C-alpha positions as CSV (number, residue, x, y, z in Angstrom):
1,M,11.6,10.3,-60.2
2,A,13.3,10.4,-56.7
3,L,17.0,10.5,-55.5
4,A,18.1,9.5,-52.0
5,V,21.6,9.7,-50.6
6,I,23.0,7.8,-47.5
7,M,26.5,8.1,-46.2
8,S,28.6,4.9,-45.5
9,R,32.2,3.8,-45.2
10,S,34.3,1.4,-47.3
11,L,37.5,-0.4,-46.0
12,F,40.8,0.5,-47.7
13,G,43.4,-1.4,-45.8
14,M,42.8,-0.2,-42.2
15,D,41.5,3.1,-43.3
16,A,37.6,3.7,-43.9
17,P,37.1,6.3,-46.5
18,P,33.5,7.7,-46.8
19,V,31.2,6.5,-49.5
20,R,28.0,8.2,-50.7
21,V,25.2,5.6,-51.5
22,E,23.2,7.3,-54.1
23,T,19.8,5.7,-55.0
24,H,17.8,6.9,-58.0
25,L,14.5,5.5,-59.0
26,S,12.9,6.4,-62.3
27,S,10.1,5.3,-64.6
28,G,10.9,2.4,-67.1
29,L,11.2,-1.2,-67.3
30,P,12.1,-2.9,-64.0
31,S,15.9,-3.0,-63.3
32,F,18.4,-2.8,-60.6
33,T,21.7,-1.4,-61.7
34,M,24.7,-0.9,-59.4
35,V,27.8,1.3,-60.3
36,G,30.9,2.5,-58.6
37,L,33.7,-0.1,-58.8
38,A,31.7,-2.6,-56.7
39,D,32.9,-6.3,-56.4
40,A,31.0,-9.6,-56.7
41,E,30.0,-9.4,-52.8
42,V,28.6,-5.8,-53.3
43,R,26.8,-6.7,-56.6
44,E,25.1,-9.6,-54.8
45,S,23.5,-7.2,-52.5
46,R,20.8,-6.6,-55.0
47,E,19.2,-10.1,-54.2
48,R,19.8,-9.5,-50.4
49,V,18.2,-6.2,-50.4
50,R,15.3,-7.4,-52.5
51,S,14.4,-10.2,-50.1
52,A,15.2,-8.4,-47.1
53,L,12.7,-5.6,-48.0
54,L,9.9,-8.0,-48.9
55,S,10.6,-10.1,-45.7
56,S,10.4,-7.0,-43.6
57,G,6.9,-6.0,-45.1
58,Y,8.0,-3.3,-47.6
59,E,7.5,-3.5,-51.4
60,F,10.4,-3.5,-53.8
61,P,9.6,-0.6,-56.4
62,A,8.8,-1.6,-60.0
63,G,11.0,0.8,-62.0
64,R,14.4,1.6,-63.1
65,L,16.6,1.5,-60.0
66,T,20.2,2.7,-60.1
67,V,22.7,2.7,-57.2
68,N,25.8,4.7,-57.3
69,L,28.6,4.0,-54.9
70,S,30.7,7.2,-54.9
71,P,33.6,7.9,-55.4
72,A,33.6,5.7,-58.5
73,D,37.3,5.0,-58.4
74,L,37.5,3.6,-54.9
75,P,37.1,-0.3,-54.7
76,K,34.2,-1.5,-52.6
77,E,33.9,-4.9,-51.1
78,S,31.7,-7.0,-48.6
79,G,28.1,-6.7,-47.7
80,R,28.4,-3.7,-45.5
81,F,26.4,-1.5,-48.1
82,D,23.3,-3.5,-47.8
83,L,21.7,-1.4,-45.2
84,P,22.3,1.9,-46.8
85,I,21.2,0.6,-50.1
86,A,17.9,-0.8,-48.6
87,L,17.2,2.6,-46.8
88,G,18.0,4.4,-50.2
89,V,15.6,2.2,-51.9
90,L,12.7,2.9,-49.3
91,L,13.5,6.7,-49.3
92,A,13.5,6.9,-53.1
93,S,10.3,4.9,-53.5
94,G,8.5,7.0,-50.9
95,Q,8.0,4.2,-48.4
96,L,10.3,5.8,-45.8
97,E,9.1,9.4,-45.0
98,L,11.2,11.2,-42.6
99,P,9.4,13.6,-40.3
100,E,10.7,17.3,-39.9
101,L,12.3,16.1,-36.7
102,T,14.9,14.0,-38.7
103,Q,16.1,16.8,-40.7
104,R,18.0,18.3,-37.7
105,A,20.0,16.7,-34.9
106,S,18.0,15.9,-31.8
107,S,20.2,14.0,-29.4
108,E,17.5,14.6,-26.6
109,Q,15.3,12.1,-28.1
110,G,18.1,9.8,-29.7
111,V,17.0,10.6,-33.3
112,A,19.9,11.3,-35.6
113,A,19.6,13.7,-38.5
114,L,20.0,11.5,-41.6
115,A,22.6,13.9,-43.1
116,S,24.8,13.2,-40.1
117,L,24.4,9.5,-39.9
118,V,26.8,6.9,-41.2
119,V,25.2,3.6,-41.9
120,A,26.8,0.2,-42.4
121,G,25.3,-3.4,-42.1
122,E,24.8,-6.7,-44.1
123,L,21.3,-8.0,-44.5
124,S,20.1,-11.4,-44.4
125,L,17.3,-12.5,-46.5
126,T,14.8,-12.3,-43.6
127,G,15.8,-8.5,-43.0
128,M,18.0,-9.2,-40.0
129,L,21.2,-7.4,-39.6
130,S,24.4,-9.6,-39.7
131,P,27.8,-8.5,-38.3
132,I,30.3,-6.8,-40.6
133,K,34.2,-6.8,-40.4
134,G,36.2,-3.7,-39.7
135,A,33.5,-2.0,-37.5
136,I,36.1,-0.5,-35.1
137,A,38.2,0.9,-38.1
138,I,34.9,2.5,-39.4
139,A,34.2,3.9,-36.0
140,L,37.7,5.4,-35.7
141,A,37.2,6.9,-39.1
142,V,33.8,8.3,-38.2
143,A,35.1,9.6,-34.7
144,R,37.8,11.7,-36.5
145,S,35.4,13.2,-39.2
146,Q,34.3,16.7,-39.3
147,P,31.5,17.7,-38.8
148,P,30.8,15.0,-36.2
149,A,28.6,12.2,-37.2
150,C,26.6,9.4,-35.6
151,L,27.1,5.7,-36.6
152,M,24.2,3.0,-37.3
153,L,25.5,-0.6,-37.2
154,P,24.3,-4.1,-36.4
155,Y,23.8,-4.4,-32.9
156,V,26.9,-6.7,-32.2
157,N,29.2,-4.3,-34.1
158,A,27.6,-1.4,-32.3
159,Q,28.9,-2.7,-29.0
160,Q,32.3,-2.9,-30.2
161,A,32.3,0.4,-31.9
162,S,31.2,2.1,-28.5
163,R,34.6,1.6,-27.2
164,V,35.6,4.5,-29.4
165,P,35.5,7.6,-27.2
166,G,33.4,10.5,-28.1
167,L,31.3,8.5,-30.7
168,K,27.6,8.1,-30.6
169,V,26.5,4.6,-31.9
170,F,23.3,3.2,-32.6
171,G,22.7,-0.6,-32.8
172,A,19.9,-2.3,-34.6
173,Q,19.0,-6.1,-34.8
174,N,16.9,-5.8,-38.1
175,L,15.9,-3.4,-40.9
176,S,12.6,-2.7,-39.4
177,E,14.2,-1.2,-36.3
178,V,16.5,1.2,-38.5
179,V,13.2,2.4,-40.2
180,E,11.3,2.9,-37.1
181,H,14.2,4.7,-35.7
182,L,14.5,7.1,-38.6
183,T,10.7,7.8,-38.7
184,G,10.8,8.7,-35.0
185,R,8.1,6.1,-34.2
186,K,10.6,4.0,-32.1
187,P,13.9,5.8,-31.6
188,L,16.8,3.6,-30.7
189,Q,19.0,4.7,-27.7
190,Y,22.7,5.3,-28.1
191,I,24.7,2.2,-27.1
192,A,26.3,2.9,-23.7
193,P,30.0,3.0,-23.7
194,Q,31.7,-0.3,-23.2
195,Q,34.1,-0.9,-20.4
196,A,37.8,-0.7,-21.4
197,L,39.3,-3.8,-22.7
198,V,41.2,-5.7,-20.1
199,A,44.2,-7.9,-20.8
200,C,43.8,-11.7,-20.4
201,A,45.6,-13.0,-17.3
202,D,46.4,-16.4,-18.8
203,V,50.0,-15.6,-20.0
204,P,53.0,-18.1,-19.1
205,C,55.1,-16.8,-16.1
206,L,58.8,-16.1,-16.4
207,S,59.3,-17.8,-13.1
208,E,58.9,-21.2,-14.8
209,V,62.1,-20.5,-16.7
210,R,65.0,-21.9,-14.6
211,G,68.6,-20.6,-15.2
212,Q,69.5,-18.8,-18.4
213,L,70.2,-15.5,-16.5
214,V,71.8,-13.9,-19.6
215,A,68.8,-14.6,-21.7
216,R,66.3,-13.5,-19.1
217,R,68.3,-10.2,-18.7
218,A,68.3,-9.7,-22.5
219,L,64.5,-10.5,-22.6
220,E,64.0,-7.8,-20.0
221,V,66.1,-5.2,-22.0
222,A,64.1,-6.0,-25.0
223,A,60.8,-5.6,-23.1
224,A,61.9,-2.3,-21.6
225,G,63.0,-0.7,-24.9
226,G,60.8,-2.3,-27.5
227,H,63.9,-4.1,-29.0
228,S,64.1,-6.9,-31.5
229,L,65.7,-10.1,-30.2
230,L,67.3,-13.0,-31.7
231,F,68.0,-16.2,-29.5
232,C,70.4,-18.9,-30.8
233,G,71.1,-22.3,-29.1
234,T,70.7,-26.0,-29.2
235,P,67.4,-27.8,-29.0
236,G,65.6,-27.7,-25.6
237,V,67.7,-24.9,-24.1
238,G,64.7,-22.7,-23.7
239,K,64.5,-20.4,-26.6
240,T,60.8,-20.9,-27.1
241,M,59.9,-21.0,-23.6
242,L,61.5,-17.6,-23.1
243,A,59.8,-16.1,-26.1
244,K,56.3,-17.2,-25.0
245,R,56.9,-15.2,-21.7
246,L,57.8,-11.9,-23.4
247,P,54.0,-10.6,-23.7
248,G,53.8,-11.3,-19.8
249,I,56.5,-8.6,-18.9
250,L,55.6,-6.0,-21.7
251,P,53.7,-2.9,-20.3
252,A,50.1,-2.7,-20.6
253,L,48.5,-1.2,-23.7
254,T,47.4,2.3,-23.6
255,P,43.6,3.1,-24.4
256,A,44.6,4.2,-27.8
257,E,46.8,1.3,-28.6
258,C,43.9,-1.1,-27.3
259,L,41.6,0.4,-30.1
260,E,44.4,0.0,-32.6
261,V,44.8,-3.8,-31.7
262,A,41.1,-4.2,-31.6
263,S,40.7,-2.7,-35.0
264,V,43.3,-5.1,-36.5
265,A,41.8,-8.0,-34.7
266,A,38.3,-7.2,-35.5
267,F,39.3,-6.8,-39.4
268,A,40.8,-10.1,-39.1
269,G,37.9,-11.8,-37.4
270,L,39.9,-12.7,-34.3
271,S,38.0,-13.4,-31.0
272,E,37.2,-10.4,-28.8
273,H,38.6,-11.7,-25.7
274,S,42.2,-11.1,-26.7
275,W,41.6,-7.5,-27.6
276,G,42.9,-6.0,-24.5
277,Q,46.3,-7.7,-24.5
278,R,49.3,-7.3,-26.8
279,P,49.2,-9.7,-29.6
280,Y,51.4,-12.6,-29.9
281,R,51.8,-14.3,-33.3
282,A,53.9,-17.3,-34.1
283,P,53.4,-18.3,-37.7
284,H,55.0,-21.7,-38.9
285,H,58.2,-21.4,-40.8
286,S,56.5,-22.5,-44.0
287,A,54.3,-19.3,-44.1
288,S,54.4,-17.7,-47.5
289,M,55.3,-14.2,-48.5
290,A,51.5,-13.0,-48.7
291,A,50.8,-14.7,-45.2
292,M,53.7,-12.8,-43.5
293,L,53.4,-9.4,-45.1
294,G,49.9,-9.4,-46.6
295,G,48.6,-9.7,-50.1
296,G,45.8,-11.1,-52.1
297,A,43.7,-9.5,-55.1
298,T,42.1,-7.5,-52.5
299,P,45.1,-6.8,-50.0
300,R,44.4,-8.5,-46.6
301,A,46.7,-8.0,-43.5
302,G,49.5,-10.4,-42.9
303,E,51.2,-11.7,-39.8
304,V,53.3,-8.4,-39.3
305,T,50.0,-6.5,-39.1
306,L,48.3,-9.0,-36.8
307,A,51.3,-8.5,-34.5
308,H,50.9,-4.9,-34.5
309,R,51.7,-3.3,-30.9
310,G,52.8,-6.9,-30.1
311,V,55.2,-9.6,-30.6
312,L,56.0,-11.6,-33.7
313,F,57.7,-14.6,-32.9
314,L,59.6,-16.5,-35.6
315,D,60.9,-20.0,-34.4
316,E,63.3,-21.9,-36.7
317,F,64.2,-18.4,-38.3
318,P,66.5,-19.6,-41.0
319,E,64.1,-22.1,-42.1
320,F,61.7,-19.5,-43.3
321,E,61.7,-18.8,-47.0
322,R,64.5,-16.3,-47.9
323,R,62.0,-13.7,-49.5
324,V,60.0,-13.9,-46.1
325,R,63.1,-13.1,-44.0
326,E,64.2,-10.3,-46.3
327,G,60.7,-8.9,-46.5
328,L,60.9,-8.1,-42.8
329,R,63.7,-5.6,-43.5
330,E,61.2,-2.6,-44.5
331,P,58.6,-3.3,-41.9
332,L,61.2,-3.3,-39.2
333,E,62.3,0.1,-40.2
334,S,59.2,1.9,-41.4
335,L,56.8,0.1,-38.8
336,S,54.3,-0.3,-41.8
337,V,53.9,-2.4,-44.9
338,T,52.7,-1.4,-48.2
339,I,50.9,-3.8,-50.6
340,A,50.9,-2.3,-54.0
341,R,48.8,-3.7,-56.9
342,A,48.2,-2.3,-60.5
343,K,45.1,-0.1,-59.5
344,L,45.7,0.5,-55.8
345,K,48.2,0.6,-53.0
346,V,47.3,-0.2,-49.4
347,E,49.2,0.5,-46.2
348,F,48.9,-1.7,-43.1
349,P,50.4,-0.8,-39.6
350,A,53.2,-3.1,-38.6
351,D,54.6,-1.8,-35.4
352,F,55.7,-5.1,-34.0
353,Q,58.5,-6.4,-31.8
354,L,60.4,-9.2,-33.6
355,L,61.4,-12.2,-31.6
356,A,63.1,-15.0,-33.4
357,A,65.0,-18.2,-32.5
358,M,67.3,-20.4,-34.4
359,N,69.6,-23.5,-33.9
360,P,73.3,-22.8,-34.6
361,C,73.6,-25.5,-37.2
362,P,71.5,-27.9,-39.3
363,C,71.6,-30.7,-36.8
364,G,71.1,-28.2,-34.1
365,W,73.8,-29.5,-31.7
366,Y,76.7,-27.2,-32.5
367,G,78.4,-26.0,-29.3
368,H,76.7,-28.6,-27.1
369,V,79.0,-29.6,-24.1
370,K,78.6,-33.2,-25.1
371,G,79.9,-32.6,-28.6
372,R,76.9,-34.1,-30.3
373,C,77.3,-32.0,-33.5
374,K,78.4,-34.0,-36.6
375,C,78.0,-31.1,-39.1
376,R,80.9,-30.0,-41.3
377,T,82.3,-26.5,-40.9
378,E,80.9,-25.4,-44.3
379,Q,77.6,-26.6,-43.5
380,I,77.6,-24.7,-40.2
381,E,78.6,-21.5,-42.0
382,S,76.2,-21.9,-44.7
383,Y,73.4,-22.5,-42.2
384,Q,74.2,-19.4,-40.1
385,Q,74.7,-17.3,-43.3
386,R,70.9,-17.8,-44.3
387,V,70.3,-14.9,-41.9
388,S,71.7,-12.2,-44.0
389,G,73.7,-9.2,-42.8
390,P,70.9,-6.7,-43.5
391,V,68.6,-8.6,-41.5
392,L,71.0,-9.0,-38.6
393,E,71.7,-5.4,-38.5
394,R,68.0,-4.8,-37.9
395,I,68.1,-6.9,-34.8
396,D,69.0,-5.1,-31.6
397,L,69.8,-8.0,-29.4
398,F,71.4,-11.3,-30.1
399,V,71.9,-13.9,-27.3
400,T,73.4,-17.5,-27.5
401,L,71.9,-19.8,-25.0
402,T,74.0,-22.6,-23.7
403,M,73.0,-25.8,-21.6
404,S,73.7,-25.5,-17.9
405,D,76.0,-28.0,-16.3
406,A,73.5,-28.3,-13.3
407,H,70.5,-30.4,-13.7
408,W,67.3,-28.3,-14.5
409,L,65.5,-29.4,-11.4
410,E,68.4,-28.3,-9.2
411,L,68.0,-24.7,-10.4
412,A,65.9,-22.3,-8.4
413,P,62.9,-20.8,-10.2
414,G,63.6,-17.3,-11.4
415,E,61.6,-14.0,-10.8
416,S,57.9,-14.0,-11.9
417,S,56.6,-11.9,-14.7
418,A,54.9,-9.5,-12.4
419,V,58.0,-8.6,-10.6
420,V,60.0,-8.1,-14.0
421,R,57.0,-6.2,-15.5
422,K,57.2,-3.6,-12.7
423,R,60.9,-3.0,-13.6
424,V,60.1,-2.7,-17.3
425,E,57.3,-0.3,-16.7
426,A,59.6,1.8,-14.6
427,A,62.1,1.8,-17.3
428,R,59.5,2.8,-19.9
429,Q,58.4,5.8,-18.0
430,P,61.4,8.1,-18.5
431,Q,61.3,7.1,-22.3
432,L,57.7,8.3,-22.7
433,Q,58.5,11.5,-20.6
434,R,61.6,12.1,-22.8
435,Q,60.6,11.2,-26.3
436,H,56.9,10.0,-26.1
437,T,57.9,6.5,-27.4
438,S,60.1,3.6,-26.7
439,N,63.8,3.7,-27.3
440,A,63.7,1.3,-30.1
441,R,61.3,3.7,-32.0
442,L,63.5,6.8,-31.0
443,P,63.8,8.9,-34.3
444,D,67.2,9.5,-35.6
445,K,66.8,13.3,-35.2
446,D,66.4,12.8,-31.4
447,L,69.5,10.5,-30.8
448,D,72.0,13.2,-29.9
449,R,69.5,14.8,-27.4
450,C,68.3,11.5,-25.8
451,C,71.3,9.4,-26.0
452,A,74.1,11.5,-24.7
453,L,77.3,9.5,-23.8
454,S,79.7,10.0,-21.1
455,P,83.3,10.8,-22.0
456,A,84.3,7.2,-21.2
457,A,81.4,5.9,-23.1
458,A,82.1,8.0,-26.1
459,K,85.8,6.9,-26.2
460,L,84.8,3.2,-26.2
461,L,82.3,3.8,-29.0
462,E,84.9,5.6,-31.2
463,S,87.4,2.9,-30.8
464,T,85.0,0.2,-31.4
465,M,83.7,1.9,-34.6
466,K,87.3,2.1,-36.0
467,R,88.3,-1.4,-35.1
468,H,85.1,-3.2,-36.4
469,H,84.0,-0.7,-39.2
470,L,80.5,-0.5,-37.7
471,S,77.7,0.9,-40.0
472,A,75.7,3.9,-39.1
473,R,72.6,1.8,-38.5
474,A,74.6,-0.6,-36.1
475,I,75.9,2.5,-34.2
476,Q,72.4,3.9,-34.0
477,R,71.0,0.6,-32.6
478,L,73.8,0.3,-30.2
479,R,73.1,3.7,-28.8
480,R,69.3,3.0,-28.4
481,V,70.0,-0.4,-26.6
482,A,72.5,1.5,-24.4
483,R,69.9,4.2,-23.6
484,T,67.5,1.3,-22.5
485,C,70.2,-0.1,-20.2
486,A,70.9,3.2,-18.6
487,D,67.0,3.8,-18.2
488,M,66.9,0.4,-16.4
489,A,69.6,1.6,-14.1
490,G,67.9,5.1,-13.5
491,A,70.8,6.8,-15.1
492,Q,70.4,10.2,-16.9
493,Q,73.5,9.7,-19.1
494,I,74.7,6.7,-21.0
495,D,78.0,5.5,-19.1
496,L,80.4,2.8,-19.8
497,P,78.7,-0.1,-18.2
498,H,75.5,0.6,-20.2
499,L,77.4,0.8,-23.6
500,A,79.4,-2.2,-22.7
501,E,76.2,-4.2,-22.1
502,A,74.8,-3.1,-25.4
503,F,77.9,-4.2,-27.2
504,Q,77.8,-7.7,-25.8
505,Y,74.2,-8.2,-27.4
506,R,75.4,-7.4,-30.9
507,P,76.1,-10.6,-33.1
508,L,79.6,-9.1,-34.0
509,F,80.5,-9.3,-30.3
510,S,78.5,-12.7,-29.6
511,A,80.0,-16.1,-29.6
512,G,77.3,-17.0,-32.4
513,L,76.7,-15.9,-36.0
514,R,79.7,-15.2,-38.1
């Protein structure tokens, strides 16, 4: 009778809670039982582990084998438990005997003590280790753990996880390499820390946009303060073209934000070349509620999470299903989305910058200089009212784009994204020094301290509040946008021009909706 315990990690949303893989071998009729709320993928590991052990030259024990994945009330999925189960079987059957050296930490020789080693990896039938999802999320969780632990992963995942600072990671190609490492016969070396993630330079440049000076200014304000933005205009006026250039003028990700983005991207199986830049997600307007917010029997991340720390562009905004549009209200406020099921509740990060675009009417030509619109007044009002008041109140900037009288080719190219980005970064610096976050994410409790108004601006705000019956949320968002305008001007206090510019971006004061 023998018992072996290997530490591993599960995935619960974007968190990676610890799991004890307990393997017990006793005499009796041969059997392989797995307990601990394991789904079909985990239960199938019995066959993968059996074949991997035999292919690697080890024996599969003839006896009553029980594997417990603890805690029992935590759902477990995927094949990441194959490797710890296989090691547990080898330990319990006596085929893996650890020398006295592996009972204590010995970083000099690169051999990690088994008690301080977290193991995860999927086995193929040949004993090779296959990559797993969520490696960076697991690495972040292990790096925060106390006492400190080392991590054993498939080699590809180990290279990804080595980007997490302060974490020692081993990478192995197959089961035999892991066994040789633990016995001390052929220790693996720690994976060298990878270089910092670098943003891809292949981003459309803002200089390609000719004209639309008001929209360009609003895009710069949105980038400087992290504000949400809604463009309204006739087809071909440049809404989508402007939206695609927002990521190019946003400040670069910090190292911590890079790891967050990489963790979400790796969890979703996205390519590694985009991990160093801010995400840009543009789902089709036919996207379902689950696709946008996340869902499924085992909750998966939706578009709002895949756009974490980046831009979520919703073109043809009124054409999205009403439940999808209204479902954005909570993430825009809480910066996260919670998926609740009967037996579990999972929270995903959703700190994204919303950028939406819409036509002013069903045919799209309302307000065109040539009078091409044939929609009736009630049709136009009905179409515009698809975007509800609660959603509009959560959008900081609203801009109506109009067609220029001059020919497009006659207009001079605008400033490049690099020039605008420098101004955006300069405007972000005082925000980070003052409140450690962007103005759009400024907590309500810090509004009075960070968004002080000059006497003239305070008088304008008071008179406008009484005249238009502004809600508390609308006032708070106005002050945040005005604070961004002041930061862009290098002003310490919000003055009359800054508040006036913020007013012109609100739907109530724009020549657009309602």
